[in-house]
C-alpha positions, 0 to 999 in steps of 0.5 A: 446462532443468528448474526448480521453483517452491517456497515459500521457507524460512528457509534460503534467506534468504541466497540471497534476500538475494544477489539482492535486492542483485543487483537493486539493483545493476541499478537502481543503487541498492545503497546504499539497501538496509539489510535483512540476511538476518537481517532476512529471517529475522526478518520472513518466518519468525518467528511473524507473518510480514510477507511470503511468498516463492517461490524458483525452483530448478534441479538441481545440474547447471544451477547458475549459473557461481557455484555457485547453484542458487536462481536467482530469487525473488518476495516478496509480502504481503497487502494490502486495498482499500476498493474491492475488499477483499483484494489481493496486493502483489508487492514483488520478482520477480527472475531471475538474468541467465543464467536468463532466457528460460527461463520462470522469470519467468513461472512466478514470477508465475503462481504468485503469482497463484495464491496470490492466487486461493486467498486470494480476492484481487481484485487483484495490484499491484506497481510498476515503474521507468519506464526498465525497459521490459522489465519494463513490457512483460512485465507489460503482456503479461500483462494488467497495467494501468499506473494511473500512465499510465491514471489518473495514480496517484502513489506517495508515501513518508514515510521517514527524518527526515520519518517521525519528524517526522510521528510526533512532531507534537502535532496539539494544538498546531495549533489550540488546543483541538484535543482529545485524541488517543486510541488505545485499541488497535491489532492487528497482523493476520497473513496467514492462510488464505483469505481473506488476512490482514494481517501485523502491520504490514508496511512498506516498499515495494510490489511489484517488477517484473521478469520476467526483468528485474530491477526493483524495485517500491516500495508503500510509502524514498527509493528504495523505495516501495510501495503500494496504495494511498493515503491514498485507494486504490490507484487513488484518493486521499483528501480531505484538509483543504480550504478552506470553499469548495473545488474538487473536480476530477473524476478524468479523465486530461486536464483534469479537470472541476471544480465548486465547492460551497458549505457550509451548515455550516462547523466552527469553528476551535476545535472539539474532536475526538478520534482513537480506534481504530475499533470494529465499531460504527463500520463503518457510518460508515466505509462512509458515508465510503468511499462519500463519498470514492468520489463525490469521486473519481468512482469510485463504481461501483468500490466493491463493499465493504459494511458486513458486509465491513468488519465481517469483514475488519477486526474479526474473528479475523484482521483485514486492516487497522487503522483510526482515526476522527475524532469530534466532540462532539454539539454540533458534529455534522454537519448530518446528524447524524454525529459520526464525521467522518473516518477512515483505514485502514492496514495493514502493508507490506514493503520488500526494501530497508528492511524493515517499512513501513506502508501507508496505504489511505484518509485522509478528512475530511468536507468541512465539518470540513476546515481544523481539523487533523483530517487532520494529526492522523490522518496523524500518529497513523498515523505514530506507530503505524508507528514503534512497530512499527519501520516505516521507511517510510509509503507511499500513492498519490494521483492526480495531479488531486488537488492539495489532497492532493498539496500537503498530503502534500508539506508534511508531508515526503512524497516523490513517488516517481512524480516523483523516481524514475519509479515506476509503479504496476500492477495485475492485475485479477480476470480477468488474476489468473485467467488468470495462476493458470491458467498456474502450474506444477503442484507 
C-alpha cells in the first residue's frame, strides 16, 4: 500500500483528535481525554506551538472503511536533559488498526527520529503501558531501553486538586521566618531550528508508544504522565530535603549499597532564603549542583553538559528551559562559601489527553541545607508558574531506590503512574536515534 508521512497542518486537527480518541478507547481511558480539536489547533499551530505532529496519509483509493485518508499520527515536543542536553519527547504514535502491518508505524517513528537528529537531540523518549506487549516489543526491536526495568525509573504526576494545592502553598508558613519567594522573570521558550528550542511551557504527558499498536505514553493527568525526567532527570532523580545525617543509596538495580555521611555544617531551622529566577551568571553554581546530584545518583560519567552549554541553552535567544535557584544570605553560606544552595530546572510539556503540562527535570538542594523547606519552596514555585500558564499537570521521574525523594513527592500529592498504571519510561539513545533516522522515508 502506498502512503506518505508529512508534517501535520491545522486542518488535520479533527483527524488527529479522532485518532487520539481511538487510542484512548483502546487503552480503556476515553473518559480521561479532555482535550478538543480546538485545543490542538491553538496549542500546536499558534504563534508559539507546544508540540509538533506528523501524519500518515493514504491515497483516496485506499481510504479506510469509514472514509479516512489520514490513518496514523505521531505527536512530539522538544525537551531537555541536564545530562545530555537536547532531547525529543514522543507523546503519541498511533496507526489505525486496519492499516497496521504495512510499515506505517515504523515510518512515523523513523521520521520523528530524523527530526530529532536534525535538531541535535541526543535522546528520543517515550512512555508505554506495561500491558502493551506489542508496543514494548516494537520499541525494543528498534533499540529502545526500558529505563523502568533497567534502572527502576518511575513516572510521577501532580494533577487536578493536588497541583492546585501545591501551587497555592505558602512556603513561608512552613518554618518562620522562611524568607520571601521572588520571581523576577520567566520566559516561555519555543521550539526553533536546530538546536531544538523549548516551547512556551508545554504541559502534560510524555511520549506515547505504539507502532502499529495503540498506546499512549505519559511525560509528564491521572492516566497521562510524561517525563523526561524528573525532579532529577529522565534517568535520575533529585535529592530533596533530608535529615542531618542521611543515608545515600547508590542507584543499583537490586539492593543498592548505601553510605551514611555526617555533616560538618547544618543549616539552622530558621534560616532565611529566597527563591528567584536564575540568571546567566548563576550557571557555574547550577552546573556545580548538577554534578553534586550526579554524584549522589552515581551517574557522574553520564553528565556531558558544561557551563557554556547551560548559558547557551537556557539564556540565549531561544531558551530550552527555565530555572529557579535558592539563595541564602552571606552569613549562612555553605562551608565552601556557596550562597546558591538549591535549584530546579523545568520546561514545557504536552499531553494529548489534557493539553499543556510542565516537566520538572531537576530539583536539588545541597545536603546541609535540607530540612528547612527549600525543596518544598522550589517545587511549589514551579507548580505556581505552571498554573499561571494553564498547565494541567506537573510531571517528573524518580529512581525507585531514592525513597526520600519518592516519599517527599508522595507527601505533596504526586501519583506514581508507574505503580498505579504500569507506565514504563523508554529511551532511544544516540546510536539508536541515528539508526532510526537513517530508515526514515524520503520526501
